[in-house]
C-alpha positions, 0 to 999 in steps of 0.5 A: 500500499501506497500513501502519498506523502501529506503536504497540508497545513499542520493542523493538531489532529493530523499525523505528522508527515514523517509518520504518513512517509512510513505509513507507506509500507503497512498493509491491512491497515483498512480505511478506517486507519487509513483515513487516519492518516491523512485526518480524513473523516469517514464520510463512508463507513466500510461495512463491519464483518461483526462476526458473521461467517460462511458456513456453506459448503464444506470445512476444510485446513488451510495453511496460510503463509503468515506467522501470527505475532505471539508478544508485542514489546512490553517497555515503551520505544522511545521515539526520535525526531531526526533531522540531518542538513548541510550547507546546502540544504536536506541532501537525499535519502542515501546519504542521510542513510551514510550519516545516520550509519557513520561512526561519529554519530553511532558513538554519540548515540550510544548503546539502545538498538537504534532505529532510523527510517531513513528521512525523520524518525528515530527509535530506541529502547534508551532515552537520551538528550537532543544531541547535536554534532557535525559529520564529516563523511569525507573524513569518515571515508578516509578523503581530504577534507572539504566543507561540502562533506559536512553535515549537521544532525540533531535527534531530539526525543519526542515521546514514547511509543506504546504497544498497550493502545494498540492491543486495546484497539484490537481488542475492541476496548478503545477507538482509532488513535494516532498512536495506534498507526505510531505504533504499526509503523515502529513495529514495522521498522523493527521487523525490517532492521536486520534483514536490512543491514544482512541482505539488498533490501527493495522496499519488503523485499529481501535478496541475498548476494550469492542467492538462487538466480536466473539468466533472463537475457539480455544482460539481467538475471532473476533472484529469489528472496523474501517478502515480510510484511506485519499487518492487523488481521483476524487470527485463526482463532477468529479474534483480531492480531496481528501476523507478518506475511512471508512470501518468495520475492522475485526480483531483476537484477543487472549481472555482475560484470563491467559496465562495457560488456553488460551495457552490450547484453542490455542493448542487443549488440552482438560483441563489443564491436557490434556496440561499437557500430551501433554507437556509432549510428545512434549518437547523430540521433542520440535521444531518440535511439534505441541505444539511448533507451537500452543505456537509460535502464542504468541511471543511478546503477552503483558501479565501482572505477576498476582504475582506482585503486585504492579508493574503491568506492560505489559511485552511481551513473547518470547517464550515457554521452553520445561522445567518446573519450577522444571527444568528451572534454573537461577544464582540467585546473591546476592549484597552489599550495593553497588551492588557487587556480593558477591554470587550466587547460582543455583536456580529452577523457582519454587523455586525462585517463592515460596521464592519471592513471594509464588507462588506454581509452578506446575510441567508438564508445560512449562516456559515463557521467556519473551523478556526482559533480558531473564526473565523466568516465570512459565506460570500460573503466567501470564495474558494476557492483553486485545485486543492482536492481533492474528497474526497466519493463522486461522484453518478451522473451526476459518475460517468458524466462522470468516466468519459468524461474517465478512460477513453482508448485506449492511444495516448492514454494513452502520451501523457499518460505521456509528459506526465506524464514531462516533468513529472516531468523527471527529467534536470533535477530538482535532487535527483535529481542531487544525490544521483546517482540515475539513471532510465531515460527508455526505457519497459521492453519485456519478452517478455511471452506470449500463452496458449493460449486454451480453446475454449468448449464447448456442448452439442454445439458449440465455438466456434473458438479463433480466434474465442474469442481474440479476445475476443467470440464468437456464441450464437445457435443453441448449447445451454447446456452445463449446461440449468437444473436447475430448469424454466422453469415456474410463473414470473411475468411482472410489468408494474411501474406507477409512476404512469402506468399499465403501463409496457408493454402485455399484447400487448408483454409476451406477445409477449416472453414467447412469444420469451423462450420459443422462444429458451430451447428453442434454447438448450436450456433447460428450459421449461415453459409460458407465464408468468402476466402480471400488472401490479403497483403500485410505490406497495405497495411491499413488497406489490407483491412480495406481489401477484407471488407471489401472484397467480403463486402462485395461479395454478400452484398452485404456489410461483414457480420466478421471477418477471421484472419488467419496469420503466420506467427504471433505478431503484436504490430500486425494482430494490433492493426487489424483490430485497430481497423476492425474495429475503429474504422469498419465497426466489425468484429473480428477472429484472429487465428495463428496458421499452425492451428488452421493447418492442424484443423482439430476439433477442440480447437475449433471448439474454443474459437466457437465460444469466442465467435459465438460470444463476440456475435451477441451469444453466451457459453453457458450459466452457473446453475447454483445456490444464488436463488435459495439464498436469495428468492428475491435475487433473480425478481430485482433488476440487477447490472453488474460493472467491472472496472479495471485502470491499467498504466503504461510501462515504466518509461512510456509516457504516452500512452498514459493510464487505460480506464476499462468499465464493463456491464452485463447486458443479460439477467443471467450476468454472461454477456458484457459490453465494454468501453475503454478510454485514456484516463490521464497519467498513472491516475488511478481513480476513473475521471468524471467525463469517463462516467458520463461519456462511456458508461453513460452510452452503454447504460442507456443502450440497456436501459433501451433493451429493458423498455426504458428502465435502469437497474435498481441494484447494481454490483460494481467489481472494482480492481486494482485499488489500495485501501486509500483509495477506497474511499475516493471509489465511493466518493467519486466514481460511487457517487459520479455513476449514481448522478448518471443513473439518476440522469437517464431515469430520475425515478430510480436512483439503483443501491450499491454494493462495491467490491474491490478485487486484487491479486496483487499480494503475497497470501498463498493456501497450502490446503494439504490434503484437502487440495487438488493432485499438485497441492493446490487449492480445489476452486471453491476454497474460501479463506475469511481469518488468518490473513483478513482484517480484524473488522471490515468486510474482506476474504479471499477466494481461490475459485480457478484450478492452477495449471502451473505453479502455486494458485494465488487467490483473489483479495475481495474487500466489500466496502459498501453493500447499500443492497444489505447482501449476505456475506456468503450470498456475496461470495457465492456470488463471486463464485458462482460467476466465475464459471460463466467465462464464456470464453473458457471451459475452467473458473476462472481465478477473478470475477469475470466482470472484472476479467473482460476490463482487463481484456478490454483494457488490453485490447484497448492498447490497438486503440491508440491514436498514433501513425501508423501502417493503418490509414485508419480515419481519424474524425471522430478521433478528432471529436473525442478530443473535442469533447474532452476540451469541452469538460469541466475543468477540474477534471481536465487533469485526467486528459492530458493524454490523448483519448482513445480512437473510438470504436465505430458503432454503426452496426452496433460493435459496442454492444457485443463482446468485441474484446473477447 
């Protein structure tokens, strides 16, 4: 959980800014405590669990990778304010940490098991008087005296951190108090202090040098480490307490080698000569070159000067210059004994290093500028310090290798957790011992439940619940529950030629199309005649889709209903070009097929494609027949809509794409079919803008109301993905408030009641079910956990709804942050699970509720709708209109639209009401 630094007025009821910063790493605070951090009022109190738990299904024992805190510190800890400044102001945190660790300051502080947050706060087991002194880092490091290296330190006692208030709060005997946050912040630092001194620390992750690693390619490797985080929980006995979540951490790092060798690999060069040639070609347009982008990944990476034998200090890379050592120059000054400049001359880096270090520089290699004083160094004079984090987005090959490294079976993952426990070594942690905090080495065992599995129901047949409970079923011989409302007719089957001729023969194309039609009919789909077969050339760019559209349309003398494209390989650019033109230019759904699958023409593959095509043409695969109506008899009688939403963000370094918000809404009473719309949402903006709700979401709701006789829903279930606890209130106060206003603007007579559920997969909780799991050691679909790792008071639960094929299943964390419909907790949990069996393109239950899953898909697909110059010649009038609409929106909403809007769907044929994104 990330909490922004509070920078408002220092009111007495506000938490000090230093404490706000220290809450960044805490998890499981819940909305009430998070609001306490910022001093905001709880305008929308979250629903409370109130001791209610699910009793459906069957009870099982589930092991968790959490460990109870068995003893809080007995004696209070003394808290101190720390100020570290120089004559130039406040130094960087890295420098502040160097000052804190200096012998001068440590000797002055004395004993007391001191903890420091790296910024403003410190704690100790003892109380000392206010201390002021100066630290000369230059002298500490054996350098010549320099006023620039002198820092002034003040350490002043402020208050005692008591643990009695936290315990009273957990026991229900006290309400929120600022001291609770201070205590949690202290415990978080206490837990991390000893590991941070032994290992490479990245937030709450710790990596040992020489640990398990795996080469990812291009100068990057992955390490395994340990993650640890303290949180408030409802323990296994269903009483509030504290626990520590311990899990495997997977990090990416530069391989430890000379900088020139690592840079060669990072730039995808074959050798140094190839690297030199790449540099020569790139330097003319340096800042727009791929080489510049690759080398940016070394910014702030620590290196050693190989040539400086006596003072091998770590320094940081700032940037690479488009000059070699013979071109890069600086003014070399000569000084007298008093330090006065008596002469100066301009010398090249090559000349300087030859004279001073006898280092012969090579021509045609970039010079490196270091962070300190703009110092320039030849690249061959530097070597990487071990365990330097790689922060850039991995490419496809590296990502594939990372998945291989990170995905581990449950037994292997638990072994890695145990290895992490040995790294943490709580029993011998001097800081835990000094403060009196004890953590159990025994993992938490809780009473979980396996929910009753519904029956996937097709037209005229069902899948037995026992079979569905195994996490997979077959659909051969089954008719889709809802056949496509738009018949499969006027369809084109387009074979793409990427320059080597058609990727399949006409006979293969015809054979696949014929077999597809047969299997589609067997699944109950509405199918017309055979398709129009056509070869299209990728070299024509966007006109390739025009050829497919016009050829198919002319053949049938009607607009195509769907276009199939057979492509030779997985080509992201070609795929996006097809989708962009089809969806934004012509408003037609499309289906892309790999030529290898078309050649094999296997029935199972064709059935899988049929599910997608059926959904795109207005159909649905199956519904989950379960317990919902029995649990809530009024459920099916009240007009209800499910809305899903997700905001995805651009990868690091991609400033042009920004964030994209995606909404989905259910279209039928069984919540099988979902429409979707996407739009840009500013840069790194998580809360969805009012403009998107009033335009994109409203258009979908209006279409929904039109199909229901002008009526809007009485109940709305809003599944929201990807928001932290600190953003819950913004979701309620902004997104939900905007939605309510939007519904009333459509139908003032009906104000729908909202149940809001936040979904999250970015956590480290894992289930280890033992004998109650599947043969791989993973939980059976429908495994529910409501204690051991959940919030002590608010309503949340972890649900493993899918069968993990590889690795260890990650349950989804659901937080119920509003429940105006007064649904019972078991009903919400059962509804969430049952809907995971209705995912239209799968014969398995999925890991997350489909409303959000579809929003993920739509957001990913909308990447192709980005308005930019591509080979496509798609029309941009709609884009210009959308941009104009944005400019006319309220000024308070402008920040969300600094990124240009996406090119909208062409809805002339009603594509917006289809599942175009499947």
